N, C-alpha and C positions, 0 to 999 in steps of 0.2 A: 515784340516785347512791350510791356506796359511802360517801362521807363523810357525817357526820351533818348533817341539816337541822334548824334550830331549831324549826320548826313542822311537825307531822305531823297531818293531819286524819284522822278516821275515814272508812272507805270508805263512799261513798254509792252508791245504786243507779245503774246505768248508764242513760244516756238511751236512748230508743228508737232514735235514729240512731247509736248507738255502732258503731264498726267491727267487722266480723266477723273472728274469728280461728279458727285450727285448723279443726276439722271443722264449720264453719258455726255454731258455738256462740258466744255472747257470752262472751269471756274478757277479764278485766280487763287493759288495756294496762299497760305498765310505768309506774311513777310517774315524773313529771318535775318537777324542782325549779326554781323560777324566783326569781331575785333582782332586786329593784327597788332601785336606788341613788338615794335622795333622796326626802324627804317634802314637797316643795313641790307646786305645781299640776301639774307634769308627772308626778311620781311617784304622786301620789294618783289622777290620771286613769288611769295605767297599771294600778294595783292594782284600781281599780274595774272596768275593762274585763276584767281577768283573772277577777275574781270573777263576772262575768256570763257567762263562757264555759261551755258544756256540759262540757268536760273538767275544769274546776274543780269543777263541781257533782257530777261523777261520782267525785271524789276522785283523779283522775289527775294533775292539776296542783296543785302545792303551793307557793304563793307566800309570800315574806316581803319586807318593805320595811325597809331600814335607813336611819335618819335620824340624823345626827350630833348634832343639837341636841335641846333638852329638849322640844320640841313640834313638831307639823307646821306647815306654812305657808310654809316656804322664805323667799323674799325678803320676804314679807308679814308675817313674824314679827319684831317689833321687837327691837332689841338696842342697847346702848350702843356708841358708836363706840370706846370704850376697852376693850371686853370682849375683843377679839382684834385681831390685826394680820395681814392687813387685817380690817376689821370683818366680822362675820358676815352683815350685810345693809347695803345702802346706803339703807335706808328713812329718809326725812326727814319731819319733822312735817307739812308741808303737802301731802304727796303724795296725789293722787287718781288714779283710773284715767285713762288718756288715750284710752280707748275707752268708748262707752256700754255699760253693763252688759248690755243685751239682746243686743248683738253679742258681747260678751266671754264670756258665760256658757258653761258646759258644755252640751252639746246636750240633756241630759236633766234638767238641774237649774237652773231659773231663779233669779235673785235674788228675795228676798221682795218682795211688793207694797209700793208706796210708797217703794221705795229711790231715793235721789237718782240721777239719770241717770249721774253721774260720782262714784261713792262714794269716801270716803276709805279709806285702807289698813286701818283698823280694821274697817270693814264687810266688806272683801274677806277679811280673816283669819277673821272669824266665818262668812262664806259657805263658806270651805274647811273649817272645823271642822264646820259643818252637813252639808256634802257627805260628809265622812268618817263622821259619825254616821249619816246617812240610809242609806248603803250598807254600814254595819257593817264598816268597814275596820280599826278599831283592833286586833282580835285578830291581825292579820297585820303589824302595825307594831312594830318595835323601835326605841325612842327612845334617845338618848344613845349611839348605836352608830355608830362611824365605820368605813367601809370603807377599809382601809389598803393592800390589794393584791387584784388579781384576775389569776390566772395560768392560762392554758390548760394542762391536763394531757392529753397525747395518750393516756396509758395508760388513764385512766378516761373519756376523751372528754367531758370537762366542765371547768368552771371551778372552781379552788380559790380561794375567797374568804376572806380573813382580815379579821376585824373586831376593833375595840378599843372597849371601853366601860369607864366608871368602875365600879370594884367597889362593889357596894351596901354602904353603911355605912362606906366607907373615906374617908380624907382625899382632898381634891382632888389629882389627879395620880397616883393609884394606879389602874392599869388592869388589866383582864384581857383577854387575846386569845383568840379562837376561830377555828377553821377550819371552813368549810362547803363542801360540794360542790353545784354547780348545773349544770343542763343549759342554762339560758338566763340571761343577765345583761342587764337593761334599764338603761341608763345614763340617769338623769334628774336629774342634780345641778345643773342650772341654769347661768346665765351670769354672775351678778352678784356674784362673790366676789373675783376677782383683778383689781385695777385695771389699766387700760392707760394707760401714760404715753407721750406723744409723744417723739420723738427730737430735738426742736427744740434747736438749739445754745443752751447756757447754762442750760437748764431745771434740770439736776441741781444746780447751785449754789444755785438758788432753793429747791429741795426740801430740800437739806442744811441751809440756813440757817433753814428754817421759814417762809419767805416764800411758799411755794406748797404746796398739798395737793390730794389727789384728792377729788372730791365724795363718794366712799364714806364719808368721815369727816363730812360735813355733815349736820346735823340741823335747825338753825334759825339765824337771824341773831345769836343771843346768844353764839355761840362767841367766846371771848376773842381768837382769832386774826383775827376779823373786825371788831375794834373800830376799825380805822383808817378814815380818811375816804374812801379810794379803793380799791375792790375790783375786780379783773378776773375775769370768768367766761369760761372757754374752752369752747366747744362749744354747738351749737344743737339737741341732742336734747331730749327731754322734761325731763330733770333740769336741763340748762343753762338752759332757758327758765324753769322753775319757780324755780330758785335766783336767777336774775337778778331775777325778780318779787319774791321774798321779800326780797331785800336792798334793794329800792327802797322798802320800807315806811318805812325811816328816810330822811326827806326830806333829811337833811343829807349823805347819802352820794353819792358819784359812782361810777357803775357803768360800767366799760369791758367791753363784751361782744365777744369775738373769735369771729368766725364765718367759716369758710372760704368764700370767694367773695363776702363782703359788701363793699359800698362804704362808705367812712368817712362817718359822719354823726353830728351831735349833735342831740339832742332834749331835751325837758323842761328847758329853760334850761341845757343843758350838763351836766345830771346823769346823762344816759344817753348814752354814747358807743359807737356801733356801729363796730367795726373789722373788718378782714379777718384773714387768716391771719398768725400771728406768724412773723417771719423769725428773730428771735434775742432771747433774754433777755439783757440787758446787766447792768450793775452792780445787784445786788439791794439794796445799801445805799441806792441812789438810787431804787429802784423803776422802773428804766428798761427799756423794751421797744421794739423796732422791728418794724414790720409789713412785709409784702411790698410794699405800695405806697409804702414810704418814710416813712409816718407814724410818729411817735414819741410815746410817752407816758412821762412822768416822774412820780414820786411815788406809784406803785402800792404800796399797803401789803400786799396779799396777793392771791394768784392761786388761784382755785378751778378745778380741772381737771375739767370734766364731759366727759371724753374716752372714756368707755366702759370695757369690760371684756374680758378675755381668756378664751377657752375654756380650761378647766383640768380635767384628769383625772389627778391625781397617783397614784391607785390603779392606773392602767393604764400609767404612764410610769416610766422608770428613776428611781431604783433599785428601785421596788416591783415593776415588771413590765416585760416587753418587748413587750407587746401594741400599744403606741402610741408612736410616735417623735416627740419634740418638736422639730420642724424644718419648714421649708418644703419641700413635696414637690418632686421633680424635674419638669421639663417632660414633657408627654405628647404623643403616644403614645410608648412603651407605658405602660399603667398601672403604677404601682409595685407591687412584690410585698409591700411593708410598708404599714402604716397610719400616717398622719401626722397630727399636730396642729400646724398652723401658728400657733396661738393665735387665728386668724381663722376657720378651718374645719377639719373633719376630712375626710380624703381618703385613698382613694376610697371613697365610700359609695353603694351603690345606693339610690335613692329617698330620699337624705339620711338613711338609717337603717342599712343593712346593709353591713358592711365587705367589700369585694371583694379579699380577700387569701387566700393559700394556707396560712397558718399555723394557721388554725382555721376552722370552718364559718361562713359569713356569717350564718346564722340563729341562731347561739349567743351572739353579742354584738351588741347593737343600741343605737342612740342615738336618743332622742326629744327634741324641743324645740330642735334646732339652728337651724331656719329662723327668720329674724327679719324685722321689718316685717310681721308677720302677726297674726291673731287667734289667740292661742296655745292657749287652753283646749280648744276643740273640735278644733283641729288635732292636739294630742297624743293625744286620744282616737282619732282616725282613724289616726294613726301606730301606736298600740298594737294596734289591730285588724289592721293589716297585719303587724305583728311576730308576732302569734299565728297568723295565717293561714300565714305562712311557717314558723314554728316547728313547727306541726302537720303541714305538708306542704312540706318544703324544695324539692321538685321544681318547685313552682309558680313559684319565682324563676328567671327565665331569665337566667343570669349573663352569657351572651354579649350578649344584647340590652341588659342593664343597662350593660355595659362600653361598648358602642357609644354609648349615650345620654350617659354621662359624658364620653366623648371629644368628642361633638358639643357638649355644653354648654361644655366647655373651649375648643374652637375658636371658638365664638361669642363668649365673653368675651375670648379672646385677640385677636380681630380688632376689638374695640370700642375699643382705644386707638390713636390715630394714631401712626405711626412718625415720627421714631425715638424709641423708648423703651427704656431699658436693660432687659434681660431680667428682672433681679431686680424691677424696678418692675412689669413686666407680671405676674410671678408673684404679687406681693403684691396687685396690683389684682384678679387672679382670685380669690385667697384671700378678700379682703374681701367680694367680691360673691357668692361661691359659694352661700351659704345664704340670700341675700336673695331673698325671694319676695313682693315688694311688689305691691300692687294686685291685679289679677285672677289673677296667677300663683298666689297662695296658694290661691285658690278652685278653680282648675283642678287644682292638686296634691291638695287634699283630696278632690275628686270622683274623681280618678284612683286614690287610695288605696282609696276605698270600692269602686270598680269592681274593683280587684285583690282585695279581700276577697271580693267576690261575695255571693251570696244576697240577703237583704233589703237589705243595704247598697249593692248596685248599683242599687236601685230609685230612682225619682224622689223618693220620700219622703226619702231621705238626701242628695240633692244640696243644695248650699249654697243657701239661700233667696235669692230675688232682692232681698228687702228688706235682707238682710245686706250684699249687694254695694252696694246703693244707699246705705246709711248709712255703710259704710266709705269709699265714694268721697267722701262729704261730711263726713268726720270732723273736718277742721279747722274748717269753717263751723259744724258742729253744736256743737263744744266752745265756740267763740266765742259762739254764740247762747245756749248754756246759761249761760255766765258772765254774759252780759247779763241773762238771767232772774234769776240770783242777785243781781246788782247792783240790780235793781229790786225785789227781795224777793218774787218770784213763784215761786221754785223749789219750795218745800214744797207750795204749793197745787197746782202743776201735777202733781206725782207722787202726790198723796193719792188712795188707792184704786186706782191704776193697777196692773194685773196681778192683781187679785183673782179674776178669772174663771179657770176651769180650761183647761188645754191651749192649743189654737190661739187661742181667744178671748182668753186672757190675753196671749199673744204679740202679737196684733193691737192690743190696747190700748197696748202699748209702742210699736209701730210708728206708730200714730196720734199718740201723744204726740211722738215724735221729729219727725215731719213738722210737727206744730203748732209745736214749738219753732223749727224752721227757718223756717217761714213768718211767725211772729210776731216773733221776735227776731233772725233772721238777716239777712244783707246781700245774699243772692241770689247770692253767689259762694263759692268754696271756697279762701280764701287760706291760705297758710302762717301759723302764729301770728306775731303782731306782737310785737316786743320792747317 
């Protein structure tokens, strides 16, 4: 690129399989600059995959990763909820992984031997730091550097990326801006920064009065706003379940847990009230709420909204850039000519990665980590390999076939709602489910990406192992069984020494342990978590 790149490596010898140029001689191909946005698990995986590529080792590809915070780790890096609005991370004190770490780990980097099967956040952060150290990622990472805009420049046929960082030695709030040119931008900024608030009638008054807050601000039950006797938790995702459990440590509290589709029931001597979807928030001074089944609750002191997060890419959206339009995309066919962020999904993307738009090449701006209900770490590795394959050879991406597959997926989701449904509701339904790759779909997707990459990655060795599918399919039972092992005081003895063997033998030790936990502490079925 003509614009300066912050990191320039010395030329390394070309690999033996380097492409031939000119009169059959090996001539160095033009330098290509790659930007990775985000220093969390996805960005670190992307950088590591780049550094493993022959065109990086030859000096042809020159990557840099920009991370806005003071250290790597993304969502796993703690921060006070008062440090920013919204908080820099929703990480709460009791958080552990909701997948067993042998399933969760990067494909080439297992967790250390004897690690608890569901480690706390601090262990995951150390794991990510060890990953960066092991693969020597630090020289290519710029911390405290926020990407504020990324604009496609047709004249230079690349992305003009503006960054802002605090000036060294200056007072807080004094920044310096820089402009860089990149041939490829990999967006890996995560999902857990911008809270999603339901549009339930009356909720805004509760938020304005301080009687409701998003779980992004939650750290532990000691928050002053949780001092009341009756707390309602909204949402049944991992954070909603964990927060409900946290709050029940105080035996004097009554917890109302609102879950879409749930039937009203009271347990624990009335201290845990399961309720369905909220129809309306009524008078916040009385703490009154009505549910869709007509049930009412009065005296709720505070509501914790564990209602998820919005996809957010401010550096690509107006006013910073025109690359991404913040709106619900129109119905298809045809595919829109612009790229949209509905806050639920980015559309249209080939393979959930490559924008199918005409304003810039689809292999020049890519998104990784958008699919959800997946095993994320190894998935983003596979996505990055696909990114680099298409970046190195754009012709391999069959744009016509990709468009056909997008329309086919759209039609399938469109037909999944029974009529009559307002069209806007159908579009929102499609948006919410677009990147959902639950159960075996994620594994098929990962294998398909590796087949697209080709070479050794298309071999049986790189297919998702059957034991991963087995354990993911039993994830609820396995986590419940592990909690039972912890309750009995057996957990530390179970993992002691497990994984000390090298390679596949070490992996097999973890597989054997998970099966043992299931058979010894499990119930023999795979229930959703109980409240």
